Structure formats: structure tokens, C-alpha cells
N, C-alpha and C positions, 0 to 999 in steps of 0.2 A: 367194315363189312359193306359190300356193294350189292344192290339189287338191280336186275336188268329187266326192263319192261319194253314191250313193243307197241308203238303207236299205230294208228290206222294206216299211215303211209308206209309202214314197214321199217321206219328208222328206229333203231334201238335207243333207248333213253337210259342213261346211267343215273341211278339215284343212290345217294349215300344214306344208309340206314341211320335214323336218328337215335343217338344214345340218350339214356336217361339223364336229365338235367340234375347234376349233383346238388344244386341249390334247392330245387323242388323236392328232391329226396330227403334232404336234411330237414326242410320245413315239415314234411309229412311225418318224419320220425319224431320230431319235437312235438308236433300236435298229438300224436298217439300217446306219448308220455304224459302230456298235459291232461288229455282226456282220462287216462288211467288214474292219475292222481286225483282228479275231480271226482270220478266215480267212487274211488276208494274212500275219499273224504265224505261223500254223501252216504255211503254204506255205514261208515263209522258213526256219523252223526245220527243216522236212523237207529243204529244199534244202541247207542248210549241214551237216546231219547226214549225209545220204546221197549227195548229188550234187556240190555245188561248195562249196569253202571257200577263204577268202582267207588268204594268208601273206605275211610280209615277210622279205626276205633281210637278216640282221643282220651277216654276216661275208663275207670274200672267198674262201671255200673253193671257190666255183664260178666264179670269174673265169676268163676274161672273158665266159663265156657268161651268167652271172648276176652282177649287180653289187650291191654294198651299196646298199640303198634301193629295190631292185626290189620291187614288190608283185605277187604271183602269184595266179592262180586255179588251184586244184588240182582235178582231176577225181577225186572219191572213188568214183565209180560204175564207172569203166572196168574195174577189175580184178575187182570183185565178190568174193564169198567164199561162193558157194552151190554146192552139188552137186546132182545129180539133175536132174529135169525143169526146175526154175527156172533152174538154171545153163545149160541148153541153150537155153532160150527167150529169155533176156535177152542183150543184145549185150555180153557180157563179153569181155575180152581177157586172154591170158596175159601175165605179166611177161616182158619180154625184155631182153636185154643192150643197154645204151645208153640205156634209159629214164631220164629224170630223175625220181626218186621223192621223195616226202615221207613221212617215217616218224617214229615215236616213238623217241627216243634210248634204246637198250637199257639204259643205265645210269641213266636218269632219264626215264621215259616221259612226264613232264609237259612235256618239251621236245621240239619238233619239229625234225628235221634234214632238209636237202635235199642229196642226193648223186646220183651216176650209178650205175646198176646195172651191175656188172661181172661178177660170178660168180653163176651160177644153182645151185640145189640139186643136189648130187651132183658138181659139177665141181671140178677141182683148179686152184687159183689160185696163180700164182708170179710174183714180180717180180724181175728181174735188171737192176740199173742203173735205167734209165727204162722198160724194156720189160716189159709185162705179158704173161704166158703163161696161156692157158686150156687145160687138158689137154695141155700141152706145145707148143701152137701159139701163135705170137706174135699178139697182138691189135693190129689197126690202129686207132689213135685219132687223130682229127684235131681233137679238142676240148680236148686237154690244154694246160696252161700251166706253165712253170717260171720262177719269178722269178729264181732264182740260175742264171746261165748255166752255172756249173760244178758244179751240184748233181748228185750221184750217190747211189744207194742201195745198201746191201748187199743180199745175196740175201734175199728174203722168201719163205718157203715151200719147197716147195709144201705148201699146206693144202687139204684137201678140205672143200667147203662141205657142212654137214650137211643132211639132208632137212628141208624146211620152213623153210630159212633162206637168206639171200642175202648176197653180198659187195658192199659199196658203197664208192665212192671219190669224192673231190672232183676237179673238173677242174683246180684249182690245186694240183698235186701237192706243191709246196713249202710250202703253207700250208693243209693240210686234216687235221683230226682225223677219221679215217674207220675203216673196218674193219681197216686195218693196225694200228691202235692199240687199238681197243676190241672187235673181234670182229665176229661176224655179226649180220644183221638178221633177227629172226623174222618169219615171214609175217604173223602177226596184229598186228605193229607197223606194217605198211605202211599209210599213210593213203590214198595215191593218187598219180596221175601229174601232174607240173607241166604245165600246159596253155598258159597265156598270161600275159604281163606286161600288166596293165591300167593300171599307173601306175608311173613310176620317178622318184625324187627324189634329188638329190645329198645324201648323208648321210655324216657323219663316221664314220671307222672304229671309233671307240670309243663310238658312241652306245648300243649295246646294253648297255654297262656303266653308263649314266646312267639310273638308275631312280627317283630321288627325285621327289617332287611338283614341286620347283623345276625339276629337269631336264626333266620332262614339259611344264611350262608354257613353258619356253624353246623346246622343240622345236615345240610348237603355234604359238607366236608366230612362229618362223622360217618355218614352212609358210605361215602367214597372210600374212606380209609378202613372201615370196619365191616364192610358188607358181609364178608364170609364168616367173621367171628361172631357178629351180633345177630345174624339172621337165625331165626328159630326154624331150622330145617324140618323138624318133626311136624310142624304145624302146616307146612306147605301142602296145598290141595286138600286140606281137611274139610270134610263136609260139615256144615253147621246144622246142629239139631237142637 
């Protein structure tokens, strides 16, 4: 393509229009892709840090509400932890009895536990046989499970939940290490509220003990070969209550 310009002296000057440099164009496209990847990574990091995080159920302490092999999405944003104007503007909710919460294990914060919130700060919790009492009043629970039909428990408490801490128990009361055994959950240990099951896969009860590279390879192979037959499709996108 040729452009024709006229100089002051009237002589025409032919100028070849400059075409886009393919090298520069390639660099620009590469840069755009790189920036998109970086931005996506930042958004994903922000989301998993402050909003949503995935967890897997390794034991049967919450059966039959949550099964071994359930993969959860946890809402880390819902409770918040801000006071003042920010806490009033953002849609935070207070922790309430009956919520299924995920928290850092008080005796080993590197491990995450999932239990049901039973006792709030300042309340007195007591357990007589299979019945839980809050401030002397019996708690109605339609989510509990007892494996042993004849299981009974000695009197527990009453114990007052300290300020800034909570009392949590598993739904499977015959098979749950919870606040009855290791105490209360500090507020700053609570990660969030269990929201939904996004995938559920039939998993052996002792899989959480199998941590070697060989074990991990076998688990990956099992999922690869049996994804469609061992996935519990009916539990997909089940809301956790």
C-alpha cells in the first residue's frame, strides 16, 4: 500500500505504509495471555483465601449427613470477622446453633475438622444419656445417628462455653471425636460454613491413613478407572443442612 504526500516544493513523495511487525504482534498476544493467566490466578487465590474453599470428608463422624468421600465447598465469607462499619455493610451472619462448620483442630491447627455447632459462647452445655441440654433445656436434634443401638453416655457437664469459643459435636455420636473429648473451638479457628457437596465418591474408611506415594497413586488410578461407577451422583450439589 502506497501513500502519496506533497512537499513544500511541490515534489511528490512516495511513502510505503508500514505494516504491523509480526514479532511485535506475537509479543503483544503472548503478553495478553500471560496477564490473563496472572489475573485469573489472583482471583482464584483471593476466592480460596477469603470466599470459597474445598474440603474432603475423611471420616464418618458426620454420618449420615456427610459421608466419607464427600467433597465440600465451604463458605469462608459468610461469618466474616470484622467489626465497625465494614462489619455492618458486608452481608455477614452470626454463628448459630445447628450450623455445620469447618474449623482448625484446636490441638493441631494444621488439620481441619467438620462438626455441627451445638453450644454458643456463654451457654451451659450438658449431656445426659443421648440427650443434649442447653442452659437446662433439652435440644431437639433430628440429624444425629447412633451406630450402637444400646449406646448410652454418662452425664457430661454441665460446662459453660467460654466467651469467644464454641462447642461442636459430630452427628454420628458413637463415632465422633469432638468437644466432648478435646474441648471448645476458639472463634479465630473457625474457617467457615459447609455449603454444598460438589462431588461424592465411594471411599474406603481407612483411606485417610494411606498417605504414601504408592497409596496416592492407587487412589488416583481408582478414581480414573471407576469415576462413573463409584461417584455418588445423587449427592452431587446437595445443600448441607
